[in-house]
Backbone as ProteinMPNN parsed JSONL, in Angstrom:
{"seq_chain_A": "MDAKGGSKEPWMEELLREGSLGDDRPVKTEKQARILAAAIEVFAAKGYAGSSTSEIAQLAGVAEGTIFRHYRTKKDLLVSIVTPAMMRMIAPFVIRGFGDVLDAEHDSFEQFVRRMIDNRIEFVSRNKRLFRIVVQELPFHPEMRERFKSIILTQVLARVTVVIEKFQRAGKIAPLPAHTVARLTASTLIGYVLPRMLMTGEPGWDDEAEREATVSFLVKGLSP", "coords_chain_A": {"N_chain_A": [[110.921, -8.895, 34.278], [108.254, -11.603, 35.48], [105.112, -12.696, 36.28], [105.548, -14.428, 38.059], [108.138, -13.833, 38.874], [110.34, -14.744, 37.489], [112.112, -14.823, 33.837], [110.666, -13.144, 31.232], [109.604, -14.445, 28.174], [110.874, -13.718, 24.956], [108.471, -13.625, 23.386], [106.499, -12.725, 24.817], [107.479, -10.245, 26.189], [106.936, -8.941, 24.384], [104.318, -9.392, 23.444], [103.262, -7.743, 25.8], [103.888, -5.562, 25.495], [102.534, -4.343, 23.006], [100.159, -5.766, 23.117], [96.498, -6.632, 23.574], [93.839, -6.661, 24.739], [91.845, -7.907, 23.843], [89.765, -7.253, 22.503], [90.627, -5.501, 21.286], [91.287, -3.1, 22.819], [94.351, -1.687, 24.116], [96.878, -3.321, 26.185], [96.958, -1.082, 28.956], [97.413, -0.933, 31.781], [99.244, -1.218, 34.504], [98.276, -3.062, 36.263], [95.973, -5.06, 34.352], [98.553, -5.538, 32.722], [99.671, -7.344, 34.484], [97.788, -9.294, 35.224], [97.372, -10.554, 32.57], [100.469, -11.738, 32.044], [99.991, -13.66, 34.47], [97.936, -15.121, 33.269], [98.968, -16.319, 31.395], [101.494, -17.944, 32.177], [99.859, -19.483, 34.309], [98.294, -20.529, 32.284], [100.267, -22.235, 30.792], [101.718, -23.787, 32.104], [100.161, -25.405, 33.754], [97.894, -25.995, 32.035], [94.832, -25.341, 30.249], [92.479, -26.83, 31.52], [93.302, -27.517, 33.835], [93.788, -25.513, 35.608], [92.527, -22.364, 37.552], [90.956, -19.731, 38.142], [91.239, -18.258, 39.92], [93.929, -18.658, 41.098], [95.221, -17.502, 38.854], [94.459, -15.014, 39.39], [95.819, -14.664, 41.83], [98.719, -15.462, 41.723], [98.853, -13.181, 40.222], [98.352, -11.571, 41.874], [96.056, -9.616, 42.472], [92.39, -8.991, 42.989], [90.034, -11.668, 42.753], [87.549, -11.0, 41.778], [88.575, -9.024, 39.766], [89.317, -10.32, 37.672], [86.885, -10.9, 36.829], [85.726, -8.916, 35.928], [85.812, -7.966, 33.81], [86.135, -10.189, 32.255], [83.633, -13.021, 31.476], [83.895, -15.597, 32.383], [86.497, -18.171, 32.979], [86.813, -19.503, 30.49], [86.46, -17.507, 28.992], [88.752, -15.69, 29.271], [91.082, -17.325, 28.747], [90.324, -17.286, 26.025], [89.466, -14.608, 24.801], [91.732, -13.03, 25.796], [94.417, -14.006, 26.25], [94.367, -16.017, 23.646], [93.673, -14.091, 21.059], [95.518, -12.235, 21.297], [97.932, -13.728, 21.342], [97.611, -15.06, 19.024], [97.97, -12.952, 17.446], [100.462, -12.31, 17.754], [102.294, -14.969, 17.419], [102.574, -15.396, 14.646], [104.505, -13.514, 13.689], [106.802, -13.756, 15.22], [107.111, -16.409, 14.23], [107.834, -16.445, 11.877], [109.757, -14.736, 11.87], [112.059, -15.886, 13.035], [112.19, -18.165, 11.499], [112.603, -17.246, 9.084], [115.328, -16.38, 8.471], [116.236, -19.042, 7.916], [115.128, -20.029, 5.927], [115.542, -18.551, 3.703], [118.182, -18.136, 3.099], [120.984, -19.33, 1.09], [121.054, -23.596, 0.758], [123.198, -26.109, 0.006], [122.342, -28.782, 0.054], [118.839, -30.839, 0.498], [119.367, -32.17, 3.045], [120.743, -30.405, 4.109], [119.451, -27.995, 4.734], [116.902, -29.036, 6.316], [118.617, -29.881, 8.312], [119.143, -27.456, 9.397], [116.62, -26.596, 10.113], [115.87, -27.795, 12.291], [117.607, -27.322, 14.316], [117.279, -24.385, 14.081], [114.563, -23.947, 14.937], [114.432, -25.828, 17.545], [115.644, -23.88, 19.064], [114.078, -21.733, 18.497], [111.735, -22.91, 20.369], [112.958, -23.12, 22.503], [113.347, -20.943, 23.699], [110.833, -20.026, 23.893], [108.904, -21.212, 25.449], [106.396, -21.585, 26.921], [105.164, -20.247, 25.318], [104.902, -22.521, 23.474], [104.173, -24.672, 24.834], [101.695, -23.431, 25.306], [100.02, -23.817, 22.835], [100.141, -26.149, 21.728], [99.166, -27.716, 23.588], [96.196, -26.45, 23.929], [95.393, -26.184, 21.283], [93.882, -28.239, 20.53], [91.571, -28.69, 21.916], [89.997, -26.25, 21.552], [88.599, -24.775, 18.922], [88.531, -22.193, 17.757], [90.744, -21.373, 18.366], [92.802, -22.992, 16.655], [91.308, -22.508, 14.202], [92.515, -19.509, 14.253], [95.258, -20.361, 14.168], [95.197, -21.929, 11.608], [95.16, -20.155, 9.717], [96.217, -18.265, 10.089], [99.196, -18.977, 10.577], [99.676, -20.733, 9.817], [99.116, -20.187, 6.75], [101.037, -18.26, 5.967], [103.286, -19.532, 6.872], [103.56, -21.768, 5.227], [103.517, -20.889, 3.1], [105.966, -19.885, 2.523], [107.971, -21.304, 2.956], [107.119, -23.682, 1.156], [108.564, -22.683, -1.494], [110.748, -22.731, -1.113], [111.182, -25.93, -1.132], [110.205, -25.821, -3.704], [112.301, -25.041, -5.392], [114.5, -26.903, -4.668], [113.173, -29.169, -5.555], [113.092, -28.467, -8.695], [115.702, -28.687, -8.888], [116.229, -31.325, -8.979], [116.614, -32.473, -6.598], [115.071, -33.378, -4.75], [112.276, -35.672, -4.411], [109.404, -35.125, -6.829], [107.115, -34.657, -5.709], [104.031, -33.026, -4.831], [104.142, -29.54, -3.856], [102.855, -28.948, -1.373], [102.396, -31.623, 0.041], [105.169, -32.631, 0.306], [105.701, -30.148, 2.452], [104.092, -30.736, 4.447], [104.874, -33.517, 5.036], [107.433, -32.895, 5.81], [106.857, -30.771, 8.132], [105.712, -32.568, 9.769], [107.138, -34.474, 10.568], [109.918, -33.3, 11.986], [108.376, -31.955, 14.205], [107.41, -34.357, 15.465], [110.209, -35.231, 15.826], [111.001, -32.78, 17.849], [109.074, -31.886, 19.154], [108.541, -34.476, 21.696], [111.354, -33.878, 22.481], [111.49, -31.643, 23.747], [110.087, -33.162, 25.864], [111.748, -35.187, 26.822], [114.446, -34.435, 26.639], [117.172, -35.437, 28.893], [115.946, -37.759, 29.99], [115.875, -40.733, 31.143], [117.247, -43.374, 28.03], [116.452, -41.775, 26.272], [118.927, -40.653, 23.666], [119.304, -37.732, 22.341], [121.316, -37.081, 19.807], [121.215, -39.582, 18.326], [118.486, -39.682, 17.749], [118.083, -37.182, 16.659], [119.598, -37.677, 14.252], [118.303, -39.927, 12.805], [115.74, -38.91, 12.587], [116.589, -36.588, 10.594], [117.368, -38.565, 8.504], [115.383, -40.3, 8.228], [114.018, -38.318, 6.793], [115.768, -37.24, 4.541], [116.295, -39.29, 2.978], [113.569, -40.29, 2.458], [112.634, -38.926, 1.035], [114.149, -38.418, -0.998], [114.754, -38.103, -5.304]], "CA_chain_A": [[110.018, -9.962, 35.453], [106.956, -12.387, 34.687], [104.186, -12.828, 37.512], [106.467, -15.251, 39.279], [109.562, -13.169, 39.192], [110.763, -15.015, 36.268], [112.248, -13.746, 33.448], [109.626, -13.27, 30.287], [110.459, -14.428, 27.062], [110.731, -12.935, 24.191], [107.124, -13.106, 22.74], [106.065, -11.987, 26.101], [107.688, -8.864, 26.193], [106.252, -7.958, 23.295], [102.909, -8.62, 24.135], [102.823, -7.256, 27.104], [104.105, -4.003, 25.194], [101.426, -3.939, 22.252], [99.056, -6.624, 23.386], [95.155, -6.652, 23.433], [92.718, -6.908, 25.63], [90.834, -9.383, 23.19], [88.36, -6.581, 22.076], [90.882, -4.122, 20.658], [91.888, -2.409, 23.68], [95.576, -2.388, 24.374], [96.601, -3.157, 27.865], [97.286, 0.084, 29.388], [97.396, -0.54, 32.837], [100.085, -2.624, 35.279], [97.467, -4.689, 36.682], [95.922, -5.696, 33.536], [99.549, -6.497, 32.037], [99.987, -8.58, 35.107], [96.925, -10.428, 34.571], [97.957, -11.402, 31.768], [101.524, -12.708, 32.301], [99.703, -14.922, 35.181], [96.824, -15.884, 32.898], [100.301, -17.098, 30.432], [102.041, -18.523, 33.303], [99.224, -20.634, 34.771], [97.707, -21.989, 31.101], [101.276, -22.686, 30.66], [102.163, -24.377, 33.497], [98.996, -26.299, 33.905], [96.579, -26.238, 30.602], [93.341, -24.571, 30.577], [91.561, -27.606, 32.103], [93.694, -27.702, 34.717], [93.87, -24.09, 36.077], [91.701, -21.749, 37.729], [90.844, -17.905, 37.536], [91.519, -18.186, 41.16], [95.201, -18.852, 40.884], [95.795, -16.421, 37.912], [94.581, -14.09, 40.427], [96.737, -14.685, 43.042], [99.651, -15.031, 41.079], [98.76, -11.833, 39.897], [98.701, -9.95, 43.011], [94.669, -9.271, 41.906], [91.417, -9.84, 43.422], [89.655, -12.557, 41.653], [86.675, -10.274, 40.879], [89.374, -8.099, 38.834], [88.909, -10.665, 36.463], [85.425, -11.431, 36.162], [84.646, -7.744, 35.782], [85.922, -8.063, 32.222], [85.715, -11.633, 31.83], [82.671, -13.707, 32.575], [84.589, -17.242, 32.643], [87.743, -18.987, 32.517], [87.038, -19.89, 28.852], [86.702, -15.576, 28.167], [90.098, -15.279, 29.648], [91.755, -17.919, 27.47], [89.844, -16.635, 24.14], [89.534, -13.195, 24.912], [92.77, -12.426, 25.944], [95.208, -14.936, 25.449], [94.575, -16.921, 22.32], [93.783, -12.9, 19.992], [96.81, -11.481, 21.716], [98.86, -14.338, 21.347], [98.081, -15.442, 17.672], [98.844, -12.254, 16.578], [102.708, -12.362, 17.897], [103.227, -16.42, 16.92], [103.077, -15.735, 13.257], [105.772, -12.784, 13.271], [107.987, -14.281, 16.168], [107.882, -17.82, 13.639], [108.448, -15.787, 10.541], [111.172, -13.78, 12.031], [113.058, -16.286, 13.501], [112.435, -18.97, 10.568], [113.115, -16.429, 7.902], [116.946, -16.887, 8.204], [116.631, -20.388, 7.116], [114.178, -20.084, 4.828], [116.194, -17.327, 2.928], [119.585, -18.483, 2.824], [121.132, -21.008, 0.48], [121.265, -24.482, 1.058], [123.813, -26.914, -0.93], [121.193, -29.542, -0.363], [117.89, -30.74, 1.331], [119.358, -32.548, 4.608], [121.509, -28.949, 5.12], [118.293, -27.323, 5.142], [116.267, -30.37, 7.067], [119.625, -29.772, 9.695], [119.188, -26.24, 10.122], [115.188, -26.462, 10.155], [116.168, -28.341, 13.303], [118.662, -26.046, 14.968], [116.228, -23.532, 14.166], [113.182, -24.707, 15.734], [114.857, -25.958, 18.598], [116.424, -22.564, 19.863], [112.781, -20.902, 19.037], [111.113, -23.839, 21.323], [113.966, -23.308, 24.067], [113.176, -19.045, 23.646], [109.19, -19.735, 23.983], [108.138, -22.497, 25.877], [105.321, -20.96, 27.551], [104.13, -20.294, 23.8], [105.208, -23.633, 22.433], [102.928, -25.486, 25.686], [99.855, -23.376, 25.38], [99.63, -23.738, 21.625], [100.563, -27.579, 21.978], [98.27, -28.304, 24.648], [94.98, -25.928, 23.837], [94.705, -26.702, 20.277], [92.944, -29.89, 20.004], [90.296, -28.02, 22.507], [89.301, -25.151, 21.065], [88.501, -24.83, 17.918], [88.654, -20.889, 17.736], [92.639, -21.479, 18.256], [92.914, -24.164, 15.273], [91.369, -21.629, 13.343], [93.675, -18.588, 13.544], [96.729, -21.208, 13.648], [95.636, -21.682, 10.612], [94.715, -18.816, 8.721], [97.679, -16.832, 10.58], [100.764, -19.257, 10.959], [100.296, -22.294, 8.38], [99.526, -20.212, 5.698], [102.389, -17.373, 6.28], [104.688, -20.445, 6.655], [103.549, -22.976, 3.935], [103.349, -20.317, 1.442], [107.336, -19.678, 2.28], [108.423, -23.309, 3.128], [106.838, -24.239, -0.269], [109.287, -21.561, -2.384], [112.3, -23.31, -0.891], [110.831, -27.067, -1.637], [110.091, -26.158, -5.045], [113.373, -25.015, -5.874], [114.803, -28.228, -4.761], [112.427, -30.141, -6.783], [113.489, -27.92, -10.158], [117.248, -29.023, -8.767], [116.522, -32.696, -8.893], [117.037, -33.256, -5.064], [113.881, -34.214, -3.818], [110.956, -35.989, -4.666], [108.391, -34.109, -7.206], [105.412, -34.679, -5.119], [103.049, -31.827, -4.658], [105.251, -29.259, -2.568], [102.545, -28.845, 0.147], [102.314, -32.954, 0.746], [106.249, -32.104, 1.336], [105.664, -29.846, 3.122], [103.543, -31.586, 5.621], [105.849, -34.835, 5.723], [108.588, -32.323, 7.013], [106.811, -30.665, 9.553], [105.252, -33.7, 10.688], [108.191, -35.269, 11.011], [110.365, -32.102, 12.541], [107.325, -32.315, 15.133], [107.122, -35.509, 15.751], [111.221, -35.128, 16.936], [111.091, -31.683, 18.507], [108.202, -32.297, 20.944], [109.478, -35.642, 22.345], [112.881, -34.077, 22.803], [110.908, -30.993, 24.945], [109.6, -33.682, 26.842], [112.83, -36.386, 26.886], [115.914, -34.826, 27.02], [117.679, -35.813, 30.044], [114.929, -38.725, 30.688], [116.934, -42.271, 30.753], [116.658, -44.073, 27.111], [116.762, -40.584, 25.036], [119.449, -40.318, 23.387], [119.168, -36.712, 21.175], [121.998, -37.199, 18.612], [120.613, -40.578, 17.967], [116.905, -39.404, 17.816], [118.263, -36.209, 15.305], [119.853, -38.338, 13.199], [117.122, -40.337, 12.894], [114.807, -37.812, 12.013], [117.121, -36.578, 9.459], [117.572, -39.739, 7.714], [114.024, -40.401, 7.59], [113.313, -37.181, 5.643], [116.405, -37.275, 3.432], [115.815, -40.833, 2.361], [111.973, -40.446, 2.169], [112.078, -37.74, -0.078], [114.599, -38.797, -2.121], [113.958, -38.334, -6.376]], "C_chain_A": [[108.737, -10.479, 35.29], [106.358, -12.292, 36.366], [104.624, -13.329, 38.686], [107.559, -14.773, 39.514], [110.564, -13.899, 38.468], [111.199, -14.415, 35.379], [110.921, -14.062, 32.198], [110.676, -13.571, 29.148], [110.128, -14.077, 26.445], [109.462, -12.025, 23.647], [106.55, -12.429, 23.532], [105.944, -10.661, 26.277], [107.016, -8.322, 24.988], [104.526, -7.704, 23.062], [101.892, -7.775, 24.857], [102.907, -5.912, 26.911], [102.86, -3.648, 24.203], [100.289, -5.199, 22.186], [97.781, -5.777, 23.195], [94.301, -6.765, 24.503], [91.691, -8.523, 25.114], [89.743, -8.241, 22.232], [89.36, -4.808, 21.167], [91.452, -2.84, 21.72], [93.262, -2.664, 24.18], [95.611, -2.232, 26.013], [97.397, -2.056, 28.35], [97.959, 0.138, 30.82], [98.352, -1.701, 33.675], [99.04, -3.627, 35.774], [96.466, -5.618, 35.49], [97.418, -6.243, 32.678], [100.062, -7.83, 33.466], [98.798, -10.206, 35.295], [96.999, -11.051, 33.872], [98.889, -12.422, 31.249], [100.753, -13.683, 33.257], [98.462, -15.589, 34.244], [98.049, -16.847, 31.657], [101.128, -17.702, 31.155], [101.321, -20.099, 33.765], [98.737, -21.622, 33.893], [98.563, -22.539, 30.899], [101.582, -24.012, 31.471], [101.19, -25.801, 33.535], [97.671, -26.735, 32.936], [95.543, -25.412, 31.298], [92.42, -25.159, 31.427], [91.815, -27.484, 33.514], [93.997, -26.434, 36.018], [92.592, -23.122, 36.347], [92.181, -19.918, 37.77], [91.148, -17.741, 39.247], [93.403, -18.25, 41.784], [95.125, -17.932, 39.86], [95.602, -15.168, 38.772], [95.628, -13.385, 41.374], [97.92, -14.478, 42.883], [99.957, -13.882, 40.635], [98.417, -10.739, 40.393], [97.034, -9.085, 42.562], [93.728, -9.767, 42.457], [90.95, -10.726, 42.373], [88.502, -12.018, 40.703], [86.988, -9.001, 39.908], [89.136, -8.639, 37.47], [87.864, -10.701, 35.429], [84.752, -9.904, 35.832], [85.279, -7.124, 34.195], [85.948, -8.859, 31.569], [84.981, -12.627, 32.533], [83.02, -14.755, 33.258], [85.616, -17.502, 32.554], [88.232, -18.675, 31.036], [87.194, -18.502, 28.082], [88.055, -15.661, 28.263], [90.723, -15.882, 28.911], [91.393, -17.429, 26.097], [89.965, -15.231, 24.062], [90.877, -12.615, 25.35], [93.766, -13.066, 25.573], [95.598, -15.75, 24.22], [94.345, -15.296, 21.261], [95.132, -12.542, 20.065], [97.902, -12.203, 20.953], [99.267, -15.13, 19.91], [98.622, -14.486, 17.086], [100.206, -11.846, 16.893], [102.652, -13.696, 17.604], [103.767, -15.761, 15.746], [104.855, -14.664, 12.948], [106.957, -13.217, 14.107], [108.189, -15.305, 15.176], [108.461, -17.07, 12.454], [109.606, -15.263, 11.322], [112.305, -14.545, 12.406], [113.248, -17.686, 12.826], [113.223, -17.933, 9.273], [114.769, -16.475, 7.895], [117.435, -17.991, 7.494], [116.085, -20.566, 6.068], [114.742, -19.276, 3.561], [117.468, -17.712, 2.437], [119.088, -19.712, 1.62], [121.551, -21.991, 0.634], [121.773, -25.189, 0.003], [122.991, -28.302, -0.696], [120.119, -29.631, 1.132], [118.536, -31.418, 2.616], [120.183, -31.251, 4.968], [120.788, -28.333, 5.198], [117.307, -28.089, 6.146], [117.205, -30.045, 8.702], [119.345, -28.586, 10.229], [117.692, -25.386, 10.255], [115.354, -26.632, 11.763], [116.532, -27.775, 14.322], [117.354, -24.748, 15.153], [114.92, -23.493, 15.205], [113.175, -25.18, 16.98], [115.202, -24.897, 19.548], [114.914, -21.942, 19.943], [112.331, -21.831, 20.37], [111.764, -23.28, 22.725], [113.35, -22.168, 24.613], [111.947, -19.192, 24.495], [108.6, -20.799, 24.167], [107.349, -22.492, 26.4], [104.457, -20.994, 26.393], [103.949, -21.777, 23.312], [103.579, -24.415, 23.504], [101.305, -25.213, 25.407], [99.385, -23.684, 24.338], [99.743, -25.164, 21.719], [99.324, -28.381, 23.015], [96.276, -27.567, 24.259], [94.739, -26.408, 22.289], [93.956, -27.546, 19.674], [91.834, -29.517, 20.47], [89.419, -27.115, 22.101], [89.548, -24.689, 19.495], [88.731, -23.368, 17.053], [90.485, -20.915, 17.337], [92.856, -21.788, 17.162], [92.626, -22.793, 14.206], [91.936, -20.189, 12.801], [94.858, -18.778, 13.659], [96.536, -21.343, 12.044], [95.822, -20.886, 9.489], [96.199, -18.11, 9.015], [98.933, -17.271, 9.947], [100.722, -19.82, 9.44], [100.178, -21.689, 6.983], [100.758, -19.255, 4.942], [103.51, -18.382, 6.027], [104.693, -21.439, 5.654], [104.013, -22.152, 2.8], [105.338, -19.925, 1.444], [108.489, -20.592, 2.372], [108.202, -24.198, 1.36], [107.962, -23.598, -1.18], [110.127, -22.657, -2.438], [111.982, -25.196, -1.748], [110.969, -27.054, -3.417], [111.43, -25.899, -5.703], [114.19, -26.42, -5.881], [114.217, -29.219, -5.557], [113.115, -29.936, -8.37], [115.13, -28.289, -10.255], [117.348, -30.498, -9.021], [116.444, -33.264, -7.588], [116.303, -33.431, -4.283], [112.994, -34.769, -4.766], [110.172, -35.313, -5.705], [107.132, -34.475, -7.038], [104.961, -33.249, -4.825], [104.214, -30.894, -3.313], [104.672, -29.024, -1.384], [102.607, -30.611, 1.032], [104.102, -33.271, 1.238], [106.542, -31.57, 2.468], [105.168, -30.08, 4.99], [104.08, -32.739, 6.308], [107.086, -34.193, 6.32], [108.209, -32.2, 7.707], [105.948, -31.398, 10.217], [106.002, -34.262, 11.524], [109.072, -34.562, 11.961], [109.399, -32.047, 14.105], [107.241, -33.427, 15.847], [108.791, -35.641, 16.455], [111.356, -33.323, 18.089], [110.381, -31.792, 20.001], [108.706, -33.166, 21.492], [110.617, -35.095, 22.848], [112.594, -32.798, 24.115], [110.709, -31.825, 25.965], [110.957, -34.545, 27.429], [113.832, -36.228, 27.675], [116.264, -34.651, 28.756], [116.818, -36.77, 30.428], [116.213, -39.773, 30.344], [116.179, -43.011, 29.205], [116.532, -42.891, 26.217], [118.258, -40.144, 24.758], [119.44, -39.274, 21.665], [119.798, -36.75, 20.093], [121.488, -38.406, 17.797], [119.331, -40.201, 17.104], [117.002, -38.243, 16.286], [118.872, -36.965, 14.188], [119.14, -39.041, 12.474], [116.148, -39.827, 12.178], [115.337, -37.412, 10.248], [117.343, -37.566, 8.097], [116.255, -40.354, 6.921], [113.427, -39.334, 6.597], [114.017, -37.413, 4.807], [115.784, -38.482, 2.382], [114.59, -40.909, 1.622], [111.853, -39.628, 1.235], [113.273, -37.623, -1.244], [114.3, -38.533, -3.639], [114.469, -39.762, -6.687]], "O_chain_A": [[107.947, -9.631, 34.875], [106.987, -11.929, 37.36], [104.369, -13.014, 39.848], [108.148, -15.265, 40.476], [111.727, -13.697, 38.816], [110.986, -13.212, 35.529], [110.283, -15.113, 32.263], [111.863, -13.266, 29.03], [108.947, -13.763, 26.592], [109.264, -10.82, 23.488], [105.988, -11.418, 23.11], [104.931, -9.985, 26.453], [106.634, -7.156, 24.882], [103.807, -6.751, 22.763], [100.734, -7.363, 24.779], [102.365, -5.079, 27.638], [102.159, -2.695, 24.543], [99.666, -5.441, 21.152], [97.783, -4.61, 22.805], [94.962, -7.454, 25.28], [91.193, -9.521, 25.635], [89.036, -8.67, 21.32], [88.98, -3.714, 20.748], [91.964, -1.8, 21.305], [93.473, -3.772, 24.674], [94.946, -1.56, 26.801], [98.606, -2.121, 28.125], [98.826, 0.962, 31.111], [98.189, -2.907, 33.489], [99.092, -4.848, 35.625], [96.238, -6.801, 35.744], [97.363, -7.296, 32.043], [100.648, -8.899, 33.3], [98.939, -11.423, 35.415], [96.781, -12.243, 34.086], [98.683, -13.4, 30.53], [100.85, -14.821, 32.796], [98.066, -16.688, 34.63], [97.765, -17.964, 31.225], [101.846, -18.281, 30.339], [101.769, -21.243, 33.696], [98.623, -22.832, 34.088], [98.261, -23.713, 30.684], [101.572, -25.166, 31.043], [101.557, -26.963, 33.361], [96.777, -27.56, 33.127], [95.44, -24.981, 32.446], [91.618, -24.475, 32.063], [90.916, -27.368, 34.347], [94.379, -26.67, 37.164], [91.7, -23.062, 35.501], [93.187, -19.246, 37.545], [91.255, -16.548, 39.533], [93.801, -17.829, 42.87], [94.629, -17.026, 40.53], [96.512, -14.344, 38.863], [96.049, -12.248, 41.584], [98.496, -13.604, 43.53], [101.116, -13.468, 40.59], [98.221, -9.595, 39.981], [97.079, -7.871, 42.367], [93.8, -10.983, 42.629], [91.368, -10.617, 41.22], [88.335, -12.266, 39.509], [86.174, -8.221, 39.413], [88.873, -8.003, 36.45], [87.763, -10.626, 34.205], [83.567, -9.724, 35.551], [85.12, -6.006, 33.705], [85.835, -8.714, 30.352], [85.25, -13.095, 33.639], [82.678, -14.991, 34.417], [86.035, -16.814, 31.623], [89.194, -18.1, 30.527], [87.772, -18.3, 27.014], [88.633, -15.713, 27.178], [91.21, -15.144, 28.054], [92.213, -17.227, 25.201], [90.636, -14.739, 23.154], [90.945, -11.407, 25.121], [94.177, -12.779, 24.449], [96.727, -16.074, 23.852], [95.192, -15.418, 20.376], [95.865, -12.522, 19.077], [98.65, -11.651, 20.146], [100.347, -15.609, 19.564], [99.558, -14.662, 16.306], [100.896, -11.079, 16.222], [103.829, -13.687, 17.242], [104.964, -15.514, 15.605], [105.868, -14.963, 12.317], [108.086, -13.022, 13.656], [109.388, -15.441, 14.932], [109.655, -17.205, 12.188], [110.617, -15.869, 10.969], [113.438, -14.105, 12.213], [114.139, -18.43, 13.237], [114.332, -18.116, 8.77], [115.212, -16.7, 6.769], [118.437, -18.115, 6.79], [116.576, -21.305, 5.215], [114.257, -19.491, 2.45], [117.72, -17.545, 1.244], [118.116, -20.399, 1.307], [122.771, -21.874, 0.754], [121.114, -25.136, -1.036], [123.167, -29.019, -1.681], [120.23, -29.056, 2.215], [117.89, -30.956, 3.557], [120.306, -31.023, 6.172], [121.163, -27.503, 6.026], [116.914, -27.271, 6.978], [116.712, -29.989, 9.828], [119.266, -28.495, 11.454], [117.511, -24.179, 10.415], [115.009, -25.702, 12.492], [115.782, -27.7, 15.295], [116.75, -24.395, 16.166], [114.724, -22.785, 16.192], [112.146, -25.081, 17.649], [115.044, -25.056, 20.759], [114.428, -21.644, 21.034], [112.647, -21.355, 21.461], [111.154, -23.071, 23.774], [112.859, -22.18, 25.742], [111.872, -18.661, 25.603], [107.879, -21.368, 23.348], [107.094, -23.655, 26.713], [103.356, -21.541, 26.331], [102.893, -22.144, 22.796], [102.43, -24.603, 23.105], [100.301, -25.918, 25.314], [98.186, -23.95, 24.43], [98.545, -25.336, 21.944], [98.85, -29.514, 22.936], [95.297, -28.302, 24.385], [93.734, -27.104, 22.146], [93.492, -27.56, 18.534], [90.855, -29.797, 19.778], [88.203, -27.189, 22.28], [90.631, -24.311, 19.051], [89.058, -23.389, 15.867], [91.138, -20.57, 16.353], [93.17, -20.863, 16.413], [93.505, -22.206, 13.575], [91.934, -19.742, 11.654], [95.685, -17.897, 13.425], [97.417, -20.992, 11.259], [96.569, -21.042, 8.523], [97.001, -17.585, 8.243], [99.633, -16.621, 9.171], [101.338, -19.559, 8.406], [100.786, -22.207, 6.047], [101.254, -19.399, 3.825], [104.437, -18.22, 5.233], [105.744, -21.932, 5.246], [104.679, -22.519, 1.831], [105.904, -19.73, 0.368], [109.634, -20.529, 1.923], [108.912, -24.978, 0.726], [108.347, -24.556, -1.851], [110.3, -23.399, -3.405], [112.556, -25.532, -2.784], [111.539, -27.848, -4.165], [111.676, -26.633, -6.661], [114.489, -26.982, -6.935], [114.88, -30.048, -6.18], [113.538, -30.848, -9.082], [115.77, -28.239, -11.305], [118.459, -30.964, -9.271], [116.222, -34.467, -7.446], [116.609, -33.649, -3.111], [112.973, -34.327, -5.915], [110.308, -34.18, -5.243], [106.243, -34.606, -7.879], [105.818, -32.399, -4.584], [104.802, -31.348, -2.331], [105.355, -28.871, -0.372], [102.796, -30.787, 2.236], [104.381, -33.942, 2.232], [107.277, -32.029, 3.343], [105.613, -29.78, 6.097], [103.974, -33.049, 7.494], [107.737, -34.771, 7.19], [108.507, -32.99, 8.603], [105.403, -30.951, 11.227], [105.84, -34.534, 12.713], [109.116, -35.191, 13.019], [110.072, -32.132, 15.133], [106.942, -33.304, 17.034], [108.809, -36.121, 17.588], [112.033, -33.281, 19.117], [110.73, -31.795, 21.181], [109.708, -32.732, 22.062], [111.093, -35.754, 23.772], [113.204, -32.836, 25.184], [111.081, -31.426, 27.069], [111.109, -34.474, 28.649], [114.258, -36.864, 28.64], [115.715, -33.918, 29.578], [116.823, -36.735, 31.659], [117.162, -39.642, 29.57], [114.966, -43.198, 29.108], [116.514, -43.296, 25.055], [118.797, -39.35, 25.529], [119.511, -39.659, 20.498], [119.102, -36.482, 19.114], [121.336, -38.236, 16.588], [119.252, -40.434, 15.898], [116.344, -38.337, 15.249], [118.438, -36.684, 13.071], [119.284, -38.828, 11.27], [115.751, -40.36, 11.142], [114.825, -37.723, 9.172], [117.448, -37.204, 6.925], [116.057, -40.708, 5.759], [112.524, -39.534, 5.784], [113.41, -37.903, 3.855], [115.068, -38.454, 1.381], [114.451, -41.404, 0.504], [110.824, -39.649, 0.559], [113.241, -36.841, -2.195], [113.088, -38.748, -3.658], [113.999, -40.394, -7.633]]}, "name": "protein", "num_of_chains": 1, "seq": "MDAKGGSKEPWMEELLREGSLGDDRPVKTEKQARILAAAIEVFAAKGYAGSSTSEIAQLAGVAEGTIFRHYRTKKDLLVSIVTPAMMRMIAPFVIRGFGDVLDAEHDSFEQFVRRMIDNRIEFVSRNKRLFRIVVQELPFHPEMRERFKSIILTQVLARVTVVIEKFQRAGKIAPLPAHTVARLTASTLIGYVLPRMLMTGEPGWDDEAEREATVSFLVKGLSP"}
């Protein structure tokens, strides 16, 4: 159960089991784990700017002063607790979930794209709080962006590049620089997955049509 009594997402379970308080001290006590879980919950729901330490303390069932005994400001709470611990967890979860797609044999680039879309939708559905925090806070916190680039982009890009170069050698996609193909593919997929998370169920959103348009745009745009 999380701080509100709901279910934890898989990455939260692992974070609370193995995470730290930002200075390599493991989360050892129930109270510390509650503060961490509450901070994740509030930051995901309201974003950093719209959150307060009093809300986090109330959700965690602790006095606000308990938080400030460890962290001087709300920024310290985000940077010292959520960001370092979260970023240590994102890469393994991204690769762990994405590995099946990257390691599989694909008959065509279109099949690869469709499998990536299905895989990333499942990942976002299972880790909505994580996705919200990253999307909301990356533009405003340089330290998060640096961790994201060094830990995640480096690992994911290396794996995706191998797949892209294989398709290029087979003459199935355009012989552009592999990192360019990876960037175009990633930005297009994000341009579908992010609105889908926000718009599913809203009038005017045709998910099947949007998915097919995304696949067609990539396959035709990157055809040899």
